[in-house]
C-alpha positions in Angstrom: 9.4 -2.1 1.8 8.1 -5.6 2.2 4.4 -4.8 2.4 4.3 -4.0 -1.4 5.0 -6.9 -3.8 7.1 -6.7 -6.8 5.8 -8.5 -9.9 7.8 -8.7 -13.2 10.2 -6.1 -11.6 7.5 -3.6 -10.9 6.1 -2.4 -7.7 2.5 -3.3 -7.1 0.1 -1.2 -4.9 -3.4 -2.3 -4.2 -3.0 -4.9 -6.9 -2.2 -2.4 -9.5 1.4 -2.0 -11.1 2.9 1.4 -10.3 3.3 2.4 -14.0 -0.4 1.8 -14.5 -1.2 4.0 -11.4 1.0 6.7 -12.8 -0.7 6.6 -16.1 -4.1 6.9 -14.4 -2.9 9.9 -12.3 -1.3 11.6 -15.3 1.6 13.1 -13.6 4.3 12.3 -11.1 5.1 12.6 -8.2 1.9 11.3 -6.5 1.0 9.4 -3.4 -0.5 6.0 -3.6 -2.0 4.1 -0.7 -3.2 0.5 -0.4 -6.6 0.7 1.4 -6.4 -2.9 2.7 -2.9 -2.3 4.2 -4.2 0.9 5.9 -7.2 -0.9 7.3 -5.1 -3.8 8.7 -2.7 -1.2 10.4 -5.6 0.6 11.9 -7.1 -2.5 13.3 -3.7 -3.4 14.8 -3.5 0.0 16.5 -7.0 -0.4 17.9 -6.2 -3.8 19.4 -5.8 -3.5 23.2 -2.2 -3.9 24.4 -1.7 -6.6 27.0 -0.8 -5.4 30.4 2.5 -6.5 31.9 
Protein backbone atom coordinates (compact mmCIF):
# COMPACT_ATOMS: atom_id res chain seq x y z
CA UNK A 1 0.00 0.00 0.00
CA UNK A 2 1.83 3.06 -1.20
CA UNK A 3 -0.21 5.63 0.74
CA UNK A 4 1.40 4.57 4.04
CA UNK A 5 5.12 5.21 4.36
CA UNK A 6 7.58 2.77 5.89
CA UNK A 7 10.23 4.24 8.18
CA UNK A 8 12.97 2.13 9.74
CA UNK A 9 11.18 -0.98 8.47
CA UNK A 10 7.88 -0.09 10.17
CA UNK A 11 4.56 1.03 8.71
CA UNK A 12 3.61 4.59 9.69
CA UNK A 13 -0.05 5.64 9.83
CA UNK A 14 -0.97 9.26 10.46
CA UNK A 15 2.64 10.01 11.38
CA UNK A 16 2.76 7.32 14.07
CA UNK A 17 4.61 3.98 13.86
CA UNK A 18 2.29 0.99 13.89
CA UNK A 19 3.89 -0.53 17.01
CA UNK A 20 3.19 2.69 18.93
CA UNK A 21 -0.43 2.69 17.75
CA UNK A 22 -0.81 -0.94 18.87
CA UNK A 23 0.63 -0.09 22.29
CA UNK A 24 -1.82 2.80 22.65
CA UNK A 25 -4.80 0.66 21.64
CA UNK A 26 -3.67 -2.14 23.94
CA UNK A 27 -4.77 -5.08 21.82
CA UNK A 28 -4.72 -6.36 18.27
CA UNK A 29 -6.25 -6.59 15.78
CA UNK A 30 -7.52 -3.03 15.41
CA UNK A 31 -8.36 -0.60 12.62
CA UNK A 32 -6.18 2.47 12.07
CA UNK A 33 -7.21 5.34 9.81
CA UNK A 34 -5.20 8.31 8.60
CA UNK A 35 -7.54 11.30 8.84
CA UNK A 36 -5.61 13.38 6.29
CA UNK A 37 -5.71 10.54 3.77
CA UNK A 38 -9.47 10.12 4.26
CA UNK A 39 -10.01 13.87 3.91
CA UNK A 40 -8.09 13.92 0.61
CA UNK A 41 -10.02 10.95 -0.75
CA UNK A 42 -13.39 12.50 0.14
CA UNK A 43 -12.33 15.76 -1.56
CA UNK A 44 -11.43 13.76 -4.70
CA UNK A 45 -14.83 12.07 -4.71
CA UNK A 46 -16.65 15.39 -4.32
CA UNK A 47 -14.86 16.98 -7.29
CA UNK A 48 -17.11 17.10 -10.35
CA UNK A 49 -16.19 14.73 -13.15
CA UNK A 50 -15.55 16.31 -16.56
CA UNK A 51 -18.23 15.51 -19.11
CA UNK A 52 -17.13 13.71 -22.27
